Backbone as CSV, one residue per row, in Angstrom:
resi,resn,N_x,N_y,N_z,CA_x,CA_y,CA_z,C_x,C_y,C_z
1,MET,102.022,56.564,95.776,102.286,57.974,96.098,100.700,58.724,95.655
2,ALA,100.306,59.789,96.535,99.221,60.310,96.251,99.413,61.273,95.721
3,LYS,98.221,61.619,94.816,98.314,62.712,93.870,97.309,63.707,94.382
4,HIS,97.719,65.046,94.020,96.488,66.278,94.513,95.916,67.074,93.532
5,ILE,94.979,67.102,93.239,94.180,67.893,92.386,93.672,69.245,93.093
6,LEU,93.852,70.313,92.780,93.503,71.714,92.995,92.142,71.733,92.640
7,LYS,91.044,71.522,93.742,89.680,71.960,93.392,89.327,72.883,94.686
8,ASP,89.794,72.977,95.781,89.324,73.645,96.879,90.062,74.563,97.881
9,VAL,91.324,74.938,96.915,92.209,76.027,97.679,91.682,76.856,98.107
10,ASN,91.666,77.255,99.467,91.419,78.535,100.351,92.179,79.664,100.421
11,VAL,92.158,81.002,99.951,93.095,82.037,100.022,92.383,82.795,100.764
12,THR,93.234,83.463,101.783,92.493,84.971,102.482,93.660,85.818,102.127
13,VAL,93.380,86.958,102.231,94.192,88.333,101.988,93.595,89.233,102.972
14,ASN,94.182,89.475,104.123,94.016,90.480,105.081,92.843,89.975,105.658
15,GLY,92.559,88.632,105.855,91.470,88.250,106.549,90.347,87.936,105.543
16,VAL,90.398,88.455,104.253,89.305,88.407,103.365,89.395,87.005,102.894
17,ASP,88.330,86.319,102.550,88.480,84.894,101.827,88.052,85.412,100.529
18,LEU,88.884,85.095,99.453,88.805,85.621,97.841,88.795,84.286,97.200
19,SER,88.688,83.262,97.828,88.868,81.852,97.149,87.973,81.911,95.982
20,ASP,86.758,82.132,96.223,85.811,81.674,94.949,85.972,83.109,93.857
21,HIS,87.103,83.721,93.903,87.509,84.628,92.555,88.789,84.253,92.077
22,ILE,89.527,83.351,92.466,91.072,82.963,92.152,90.881,81.637,91.219
23,SER,91.403,81.794,90.196,91.630,80.750,89.152,92.893,80.131,89.291
24,SER,93.806,80.535,89.798,95.247,79.958,89.946,95.803,80.695,91.137
25,VAL,96.764,79.645,91.893,97.542,80.145,92.944,99.024,79.785,92.889
26,GLU,100.070,80.360,93.259,101.350,79.974,93.514,102.132,80.522,94.737
27,VAL,102.523,79.534,95.103,103.102,79.766,96.505,104.820,79.301,96.307
28,MET,105.640,80.397,96.145,106.943,80.357,95.726,107.959,80.480,96.970
29,LEU,108.746,79.473,97.159,109.765,79.558,98.088,110.940,79.649,97.503
30,SER,111.893,80.967,97.663,113.122,80.815,96.812,114.098,81.379,97.986
31,ARG,115.514,80.955,97.550,116.458,81.739,97.908,117.576,82.111,97.268
32,GLU,118.123,82.942,97.383,119.234,83.739,96.659,120.291,82.753,96.663
33,GLU,120.777,82.613,95.373,121.966,81.744,94.956,123.205,82.513,95.122
34,ILE,123.825,82.012,96.028,125.442,82.803,96.617,126.487,81.877,96.054
35,ASP,127.405,82.485,95.157,128.348,81.883,94.636,129.656,81.871,95.638
36,THR,130.209,80.632,95.894,131.332,80.835,96.707,132.540,80.163,96.446
37,THR,132.453,80.060,94.754,133.695,79.470,94.266,134.937,80.209,94.387
38,ALA,135.945,79.661,94.845,137.169,80.078,95.141,138.445,79.645,94.057
39,PHE,139.536,80.191,93.871,140.547,80.049,93.258,140.713,78.292,93.376
40,GLY,141.122,77.662,92.406,141.491,76.377,92.597,140.333,75.182,92.770
41,ALA,138.875,75.710,92.572,137.807,75.072,92.467,137.869,74.123,91.111
42,GLY,137.312,73.066,91.006,137.076,72.337,89.954,135.748,72.776,89.148
43,GLY,134.735,73.402,90.020,133.672,73.767,89.256,133.075,74.754,90.208
44,ARG,131.653,75.180,89.977,131.062,76.045,90.902,130.667,75.650,92.096
45,GLU,130.840,76.493,93.097,130.384,76.289,94.601,129.541,77.265,94.829
46,ARG,128.115,76.799,95.474,127.065,77.448,95.703,126.355,77.281,97.271
47,MET,125.932,78.710,97.821,125.408,77.998,99.089,123.823,79.064,99.095
48,GLN,122.903,78.431,99.951,121.892,79.504,99.767,121.975,80.662,100.729
49,GLY,121.307,81.751,99.867,121.526,82.824,100.581,119.989,83.276,101.673
50,LEU,119.485,84.397,101.324,118.431,84.950,102.030,117.152,84.475,101.131
51,GLU,116.048,84.397,101.854,114.959,83.724,101.287,114.043,84.878,100.659
52,ASP,113.470,84.537,99.561,112.736,86.030,98.763,111.644,85.012,98.238
53,ASP,110.572,84.818,99.308,109.217,84.110,99.036,108.259,85.191,98.449
54,SER,106.987,84.299,97.829,106.223,85.227,97.524,105.008,84.549,96.793
55,PHE,103.731,84.950,97.085,102.282,84.572,96.487,102.018,84.993,95.174
56,THR,101.623,84.301,94.160,101.027,84.966,92.803,99.511,84.239,92.885
57,LEU,98.520,85.243,92.768,97.148,84.931,92.761,96.619,85.638,91.453
58,ASN,95.885,84.796,90.646,95.190,85.372,89.544,93.717,85.358,90.143
59,PHE,92.978,86.322,89.749,91.640,86.696,90.098,90.800,86.757,88.868
60,HIS,89.745,86.519,89.196,88.443,87.093,88.649,88.141,88.293,88.995
61,GLN,88.324,89.530,88.233,87.911,90.604,88.925,86.407,90.944,89.193
62,ASP,86.374,91.620,90.357,85.012,92.193,91.166,85.031,93.187,91.847
63,PHE,84.257,94.105,91.064,84.235,95.497,91.966,83.328,95.708,93.323
64,GLY,82.762,94.726,93.482,81.827,94.784,95.052,82.406,94.973,96.154
65,THR,81.769,95.552,96.990,82.251,95.835,98.237,82.765,94.581,98.766
66,ALA,84.008,94.721,99.571,84.376,93.745,100.277,84.750,92.404,99.140
67,GLU,85.129,92.768,97.846,85.506,91.838,96.943,87.033,91.935,96.440
68,VAL,87.246,91.630,95.294,88.519,91.663,95.056,89.138,93.154,95.128
69,ASP,88.403,93.884,93.890,88.963,95.174,93.909,89.213,96.064,95.170
70,ALA,88.094,96.071,95.918,88.025,96.793,97.090,89.046,96.518,98.087
71,THR,89.390,95.142,98.046,90.323,94.622,99.071,91.725,94.813,98.729
72,LEU,91.874,94.710,97.225,93.227,94.888,96.735,93.578,96.561,96.768
73,PHE,92.466,97.360,96.399,93.256,98.643,96.203,93.504,99.171,97.375
74,ALA,92.612,98.873,98.633,92.967,99.505,99.732,94.091,98.943,100.623
75,LEU,94.721,97.410,100.187,96.192,97.268,100.451,96.835,98.099,99.812
76,TRP,97.147,98.008,98.497,97.874,98.638,97.682,97.714,100.425,97.740
77,SER,96.924,100.952,98.581,96.857,102.420,98.606,97.505,102.440,100.184
78,SER,97.155,101.548,100.951,97.767,101.727,102.366,99.190,101.492,102.690
79,GLY,99.819,100.562,101.827,101.245,100.369,101.582,101.549,99.771,102.904
80,SER,100.879,99.204,103.691,101.111,98.454,104.748,101.050,97.016,104.591
81,ALA,101.890,96.235,105.449,102.105,94.743,105.345,100.433,94.161,105.869
82,PHE,100.415,93.003,105.152,98.957,92.196,105.430,99.311,90.984,105.634
83,PRO,98.467,89.907,106.075,98.667,88.702,105.992,97.821,87.953,104.703
84,VAL,98.658,86.685,104.383,97.942,86.044,103.196,98.226,84.497,103.708
85,VAL,97.152,83.694,103.620,97.348,82.508,103.917,96.759,81.614,102.728
86,VAL,97.556,80.578,102.338,97.132,79.558,101.498,96.772,78.118,102.076
87,ILE,95.924,77.644,101.870,95.319,76.238,102.310,94.993,75.173,101.054
88,PRO,95.840,74.083,100.940,95.231,73.452,99.371,94.141,72.881,99.411
89,ALA,93.712,72.388,100.491,92.108,71.726,100.110,91.472,72.274,101.517
90,GLY,90.609,73.395,101.189,89.406,73.557,102.179,90.293,74.430,103.080
91,THR,89.237,74.354,104.501,90.085,75.426,105.750,90.482,74.333,106.992
92,THR,90.515,73.421,106.910,91.055,72.446,108.141,92.499,72.029,107.818
93,VAL,93.374,72.818,108.451,94.878,72.531,108.308,95.397,71.231,109.087
94,GLY,96.067,70.460,108.489,96.500,69.158,109.176,97.782,68.738,108.488
95,PRO,98.280,67.545,109.240,99.496,66.815,108.425,99.308,66.793,106.621
96,GLU,98.420,66.387,106.199,98.101,66.147,104.721,97.825,67.409,103.888
97,ASN,97.209,68.704,104.854,96.602,70.009,104.332,97.520,71.057,104.941
98,PRO,98.694,71.229,104.565,99.410,72.459,105.494,99.023,73.905,105.065
99,SER,98.962,74.770,105.550,98.756,76.073,105.546,100.143,76.852,105.031
100,TYR,100.249,77.752,104.159,101.419,78.515,103.923,100.826,79.824,104.362
101,SER,101.506,80.553,105.052,101.224,81.876,105.490,102.412,82.906,105.266
102,GLY,102.028,84.363,105.158,103.334,85.371,105.079,102.413,86.535,105.353
103,SER,103.524,87.606,105.548,103.205,89.044,105.586,103.583,89.718,104.265
104,CYS,102.779,90.036,103.631,102.980,90.997,102.140,103.001,92.274,102.030
105,ILE,103.303,92.859,100.900,102.998,94.065,100.716,102.616,94.037,99.413
106,LEU,101.479,94.757,98.695,101.175,94.769,97.427,101.883,96.297,96.691
107,PHE,103.054,95.667,95.682,103.780,97.029,95.307,103.019,97.008,93.902
108,GLU,102.616,96.278,93.001,101.673,96.625,91.601,100.369,96.005,91.807
109,TYR,99.554,96.869,91.346,98.078,96.322,91.088,97.577,96.907,89.859
110,GLN,96.661,95.749,89.097,96.408,96.421,87.901,94.988,95.854,87.855
111,PRO,94.234,97.069,88.368,92.524,96.588,88.467,92.023,95.989,87.226
112,LEU,92.051,96.786,85.964,91.769,96.537,84.970,92.370,96.389,83.605
113,ALA,92.311,95.128,82.980,93.089,94.972,81.784,92.033,94.076,81.043
114,GLY,92.147,94.135,79.481,91.138,93.216,78.760,90.738,93.633,77.836
115,ALA,90.296,92.932,77.001,89.437,93.392,75.644,87.980,92.856,75.678
116,VAL,87.492,93.465,74.700,85.856,93.471,74.199,85.506,91.760,74.447
117,GLY,84.573,91.373,75.331,84.091,90.166,75.483,85.052,89.202,76.441
118,GLU,86.120,89.678,76.680,86.859,88.830,77.951,86.593,89.027,79.376
119,LEU,86.766,87.944,80.063,86.727,87.915,81.370,87.795,88.725,82.188
120,SER,87.368,89.837,82.933,87.914,90.711,83.651,88.652,90.052,84.652
121,GLU,90.458,89.827,84.356,91.012,89.348,85.246,92.222,90.139,85.804
122,THR,92.924,89.705,87.219,93.954,90.460,87.511,94.817,89.185,88.258
123,SER,96.243,89.884,87.971,96.974,89.033,88.833,97.795,89.718,89.411
124,VAL,98.391,89.273,90.601,99.356,90.074,91.700,100.263,89.160,92.378
125,THR,101.450,89.777,92.355,102.512,89.016,92.833,102.534,89.812,94.351
126,LEU,102.687,89.084,95.427,102.846,89.649,96.731,104.223,88.863,97.274
127,PRO,105.060,89.854,97.381,106.592,89.583,97.877,106.430,89.434,99.514
128,VAL,106.920,88.143,100.036,106.729,88.013,101.276,107.795,88.845,102.327
129,ASN,107.253,89.449,103.160,108.463,90.325,104.305,108.832,88.934,105.294
130,GLY,110.138,88.840,105.020,110.587,87.569,105.940,110.351,86.063,104.969
131,THR,109.690,85.442,105.638,109.621,84.041,105.132,108.384,83.746,104.989
132,ILE,107.847,82.780,104.392,106.609,82.126,104.136,106.558,81.061,105.092
133,THR,105.698,80.759,106.285,105.532,79.748,107.072,104.540,78.516,106.572
134,ARG,104.917,77.138,106.818,104.369,76.175,106.492,103.996,75.778,108.034
135,SER,102.634,75.606,108.332,102.194,74.901,109.387,101.176,73.699,109.325
136,THR,101.230,72.788,110.111,100.300,71.721,110.130,99.474,71.537,111.186
137,VAL,99.208,72.666,112.008,97.981,72.577,113.083,97.665,73.859,113.057
């Protein structure tokens, strides 16, 4: 079985490549758990409900032009949906390196947090409108 070490994850947010500012990434595929248990059942019965997918990105903050803060603040301010694409290893998508993409809205953004002498970091969770798409082409 092949193992994969994350070293070259490519992340674009609204077309801006912010990969060199990201310290961790999470692609979360989630569905609601619907309880379908009826009288007479010997145990719980369940079905999958609607998807509730998201991306969580941890950034090293950067206030430069077209960098982390400029990109995220503009998206938070607009309230509009924007594309997010995550590729596990570089930019070439294929059967062994799928891309995960979705249309997101930024509801919360904390541009600054930390203590004296610490690296300025910010974390955002980006809920997906609809579902995350996995592609190998």
